[in-house]
N, C-alpha and C positions, 0 to 999 in steps of 0.2 A: 637884617641887622641883628635880630635876636640870636640867630645861629652864630653870627660873627662874634657877638659879645660872649656867648657861651664858650666858643672856641678860644677866645682871648683869655677868659678867666681860667679855663682848663689849662691853657698853655702856661699862664703865669704860675699856676700850682705846680706844673711839671718842671718849670725852671727852678722852683724851690727844691723839688726832688733832686734835680741834677746838681745844683750847687752843694746840697748836703752830701750827696753821694760822692761828688768830686773831692770834697774836703776829707771824707772818711777814707776813700781809696788812696788819696795823696798821703794821709797820715800813716796808713798801714804800709804803703809802699816805701815811704821815706824812713820810717822808724822800725817796721817789722821786716821789711825786705820782700823780695819777690816770692820767696819760699812760703812765708806765712800767708800772703795774699793768694797764692796758687792753691794751697791746701784748703783754705776757706772757700775759694771759688768752687772747688769740687763738691763740697758739702752743700752749697747753695744750688749748684746745678742739679744735684740729686733731689733736692726739695722741689725745684721747679718741674722736673720730670714727673715726680709722683703727684704733683698738683693738677695733672691733666684731667682726671675724672671729675674732681669737684669744680674745676674751671668750666668744663663742658656743661655741667648742670647749671652753673651760674649763668652761662651764656643763654641757656634755654629759659631761665627765669627772666633775664633781661628782655629777651624776645617776646615772651608771652605777656609780661607786664606792659611793655610798650604798645602792645596791640589793644589794650583795654580789657575789660572783663572783671571777674571776681578777684581783686587783688589780695584780699585776706586769705582766700583758699589757695591761691598760688604761693603766697608767702609760707603758709603752714606746710604745704606739700614740699616745697623746695627746701625748707629747713630740715624736714625729716630725712629727705634724700641725702642732703649734705652731711647730716649727723651720722647716717649709716656708712657713708663713704669714709668719713673721718675715723670712725671706729675700726673699720677694716684696715685702713692704712696704718693707723697707730699700732694695732696689735701685730700686724705683719712686720713692721719695722723693729719692734721690740724683740720679736722672735729671730729676726735676721740681723740683729745688732753686730755680731762679729763680722759678717760679710760687709756691712756698711762701713765699719771702721777700717777694714782692709782696703776698700776702694778709696776712701777719703784720705787715709794715711794718718789718722789721729783718733784717739779714744772718745768719740763724740756720738756713738750710736744712739743712746737714749735721748740726747739733745736734738739730734736730727729728727727722731720720731716726734718729739714735742713741737719742733718747728713746723713740721708738715701738718700736724693736727691743728695747731693754732692758725696756720695760714689758711686753712679751710674756712675759718670764721671770717677772716678779712676778705677773702674772695667772695663769700656770700654777701657780705655787707656792700661791697662795691657793685656786685651784680644787681642788687635791689635798687641802689641809688641810680644806676644807669637806666634801669627799667622804668623808674619814676621820672626820668629825664632830668635828674639832678646830676648832670655830668660834671659840672664844676665841683660840686661837693665830693663826688667820687674821686676826682683828681686830687682834691684837698686831702682825702684820706691817705693817698699815696705819699703826699708831702709830709703829713704827720708821721707816718711810719718811717720814712727815710730820715727825717730830721732827728727823731728819737734814736734811731739806730746809729746814725752817724755820731751823735754826741756820745753815746755809750761806747762805740767803737774807738773813738779818739781817746776817751778815758782809759779804756782797756789797754790800748797800745802804749799810752804814756806810762801806765803802771806796769808795763812789761808782761802783761798776761798773754796767753797763747791763743790757739785756734778755738779751744773750748769756750773761752770768754767771748770771742766774736760771735759764735753760734748762739750762745745764751743771750747775748745782747739783741740778736736778731729776733729771738723768741719774744722777749719783752716788748720790743717795738711793734711787732705784729699784733700782740694782744692789746696794747694800748690803742692802736689804730682801729682794731675791730670794735672795741667798746665805743669809740667815738662814732663809728659808722652806725651802730645800733641806735644811738641817740639821734642821729640825723635822719634816719629812715622815717618816712611819713606814714606808711601803712602799718597795720597790725595784723598778725596771723589770726585766722578764724578756724574753720574745720577743714582738714585735708580731705582729699578724695582720690580714689583710684583713677578716675577719668583724668584728673589733672596730672597725676603722676605719670600716666601713660603718655600724655601730651608732652610733658617735659622730657621724658626718657626718649620719646620718638625724635625730638629735635636734638637731644644731647647725643644720641647714638651716631649721628653724623657730625655733630659739633666737636666731639672729642678729638677727631682727627685734625680739625682746624687748630686746636690747641696743641696737638702733637706736632703739627707743622711749625707752630710758633716756638715750641720748645726745641725742636730739631734745629731751627734756624739760630736760636739763641744759645743753645747748650749742647748740641750734638758734638760740636768740635771739642768742647771742654772734656766731655766724657771720653771721647775717642782718644784724646791726648793723654788722659789719665790711664786708660787701658793700655796704650802703647808705651806708657811710662817714659814720656819725654822729659820728665822732671818738673817738680813744683815751681822752680824758678821760671822756666819758659812759659808754663801755664799762667803764672802771675803776670809776666810781660804781655802775654796774649790778652788777658782779661783787661789790663789797662787800655790796650789798643781798642778792644771791643767797647769798653765804657766810653771812651772818647768818641768813637764812631756813633754810639747811641745818642750822644748829645744832639746830633744834627737832625734827628727824626722827631723831635719834640712837637713841632708844628704838625707834622704828618699824623702823629698819634692822636693829637687833640682833635684834628679834623675828623679822623676816623671814628673816634668815640662819640663825637657830636653828631655825625651824620647817621649813624646806625639807627637810633630810635626814630629819627625823622623819616628816613627812607623806609623803615619798617611800616610806619603808619601810612605813608604814601602808597606803598605796594598793596595794602589792603584796599585802598580806594581805586587802585588801577591807574594812578597818575604817573605814568612812566616819563612823560615829557618833563615833569618837575624833577624826577629822579635824575634824568640826564643832566639837567641844569646843575643840581647839587654836586653831582660827580665831577662835572667840568670845573666847578669852583674848587672842589677838593683837590683835583689834580694840579691846579695852578699853584696852590699854596703848599702842596706836599714837598716840592723841591726848593722852597724859598730859603731854607737853611742848609739843606744837605748838598745842593749843588755848589755853593761857595765853600762849604766844608771840604768837599773833595779837592777843590783848587787850593784851599788853605793847607791841607795835609801835604800836598805836593811841594809847597814852598817852605812850610814851617814845621812839618811833622817831626823831624829830628830834634829841633829846638824845644818843641812842646814836651816831648817825651823826656828830654833831659831834665826838665823841672822835677819829675818824680825821682829820678836817680840816673846816673850815667848808664847803668846796666839796662835801662829800659829803651835806650836809643836803638838797640838792635831790632826793635819792633816797628821801625818807621815804614818799611815796605808793607808789613802786615796791616798797619793802620790804614794806609792808602787803599789796599784791597778791601778791607772790611767796610770802609766808608762807601766804596762803590757797591758793595753787597747790600748795605743798608739802603742805599738809594734805589736800587732795583727792587728790593723787597718792599720799600715804602709804596712805590707805585702799584706793585702787584697786590699788596694788601688792601689798597683802596678799592681795587676791582673786586676782589674776593669778598670784601666786606659788604659790598652791594649785593653780590650773589646771595650771601647769607640773609641780608636784610629783606630781600624779596621772597624769602621763605623757600629757598632752594638749597638747603643744607646738603642734599644728596649730590648736587653738582659740585659744591665746594668740597665735599668729601673726596670725590675722585681727583680733584686738583691737588688737594693736600696729600692724598695717598701717593700720587706721582712724585710730589716734592719730597716727601719723607724718604721714599725709596731711593731717589736720585741723591739726596743729601747723605744718606747713610753709606751708599756704595762709594760715592766720591770721597767722603771723609776717610773711610777705611783705606781706600786705594791710594789716595794722594798723601795721607799722613804716613802710610807705610813706605811710600816711594820717596817723598820729599820732606818728611818731617813736619814740623809745626807750621811752616808757611803753606804747606799743602792744605791744611785745614781752612785757611783763609780763602784760598782759591776755590775749594769745594763749596764753601758758603756762598761765594759770589756766583758761581755757575748754577747752583741750585736756585738762587734768587731769580736769575734770568729765566730759568725754566718755569718757575711759578708765575712770573709776569706774563709770559707768552700764553700759558694755559688760562690764566685769569682773563686776559683780553678776549681770547677765543670763546670762552664759556659765556661771558657777559654779552658778547655780540650776538650769540645765539638766543639768549634769554630775552633781552629787552632791546636789542638793536646795537649796532656798533657805537661804542662810546666816542664822543667828540673830544679828541685829544688837543689841548691848547698849545700846539707846537710853537706858535709865535711868542706866547708868554714864556715858555720854557727856554726858547732861544734868547730872549731878553735877559733871563736869569743867568744863562751861560755867558752872555756878553758882559754883564755886570761883574760876574765872578772873574772873568779874564782880565778886566780892567783892574780889579782888586789885586790879582796875582802879579801883574806888571808893576804896580805901585809898590807892593810889599817887597818884591825882588830888588827894586831899585833902592829902596830905603835900607834894606837889610845889609847891603854892601858896606855901609858906613856905620851900622849899628853895633854896639858892643855885644859880647856873647853871654852876658849875664841874664838871669831869669826876668829881671825887671824890663829889660829891653825886649825880651820875647813877648811878655804880656803887652807891652806898648805896641809891638808890631801887629799882634792880634787885633788890638783895638783900632789901629789905623786901617787894617784891612776891612774890618767890619764897617767902619765909617764910610770908606770908599765904596764898598758894595751897596750899602743902603742908599747913599746919595745917587749913585749911577742908576740903580734899579728904579728908584722913585722918579728919576728924570726920564727914563726910557719907557716906562710902563704906565700908561694911563690907567689901566685896570687896577694895578696895585696902589697907585696914587689915589684913585677914587675910593677904594676900600679903606685905605688908611684915614682919609678925611672923614668918611662916614662913621668909622669906629670912634675916632676922636670926638666927633660931634655927639655921638650917642652916649659916650661915657663922661662927657664934660658936664 
């Protein structure tokens, strides 16, 4: 129940992130249009790609802190490594500012440099909190950052400011969240050491590809679309579809962040039976949102996208494909997360290397051949490859994972019932946005009722969580 409460608190914080992000994206799309949203998305994609090295170091800090040991020395060494990386990235971006502006399509080179450097601070704070098992607080940091950013973005759009104002707002929000993270961290740095630095780098040298895989999954398509010059408008539509697809993996992300430090500690003790139990629980709740999300996109995707603007309805097919991609990736990430947690980053490295190679080749080939929809297909196929490789690797390391097929089928059954009801109601529903929101709520209610009715496991967990938080 402790892990359940932690997951629930982390999930609630991520709902805050998503609500704030939805509001900002909606405002930019409605008032600024797909062009502005697409240009800003390229700038953010560049920031995420360049954040791979500091994120890998942060993952190493999380791993070593979760194992126990000299926390002060780990903090001091990790901070120095992150500062060095931030300095290299900042100077490199300033020198390459013209190239950055040519790729983004706006005069924001210096702002992007500042955004990348400030983001290193936030990533460091989050990694420390996760290593201290303050997963809910780490999730809260993301909420703070997104809420501040969203408020500033809405203000900038209402005042008719451009892409530069959106990037500058992002910088401010990241700095605010980083400062809050410093206040929440329990440990204090002591004296760094070369031995600790080598330990962190040894883990990070494998972990960086894990983050490259994450960036490739989330942003490879955006960069490839920008390189192939499909147009800022289509990139904007694609990003809206991606953001909607990402809403459905909130539970999966919360489960993953909660389980990592726990599995890491169990792996040191050699308690693989308990690790299998946690993984089975994680797989059950990974699909609890995303499976109905896939069915929902099938019946209501066009209507939901129309809320943003009529031009976004052309992304209905892309939305469906991207939700399928997010679902495959969510299950694969749970498996690779355990691989990393049992201190086998070398195995995860090989999985992620294969994923990145497949993702890059497929994105270039399919975008060149089929345009922007090819990017979505490439993302889904890459996610399927990652899932298969993750299952095989984990089976070799700790034994074949127990996949809760019966529970997953119950989620599919509940989702199917939801789709049937929504399709029946939609025939007589008006075409306005209020009706669309009402249909979404009806679908969610039907899914929850059916799932609770058919799944004793979900019903039991819900009762226990309510009792523990009551």
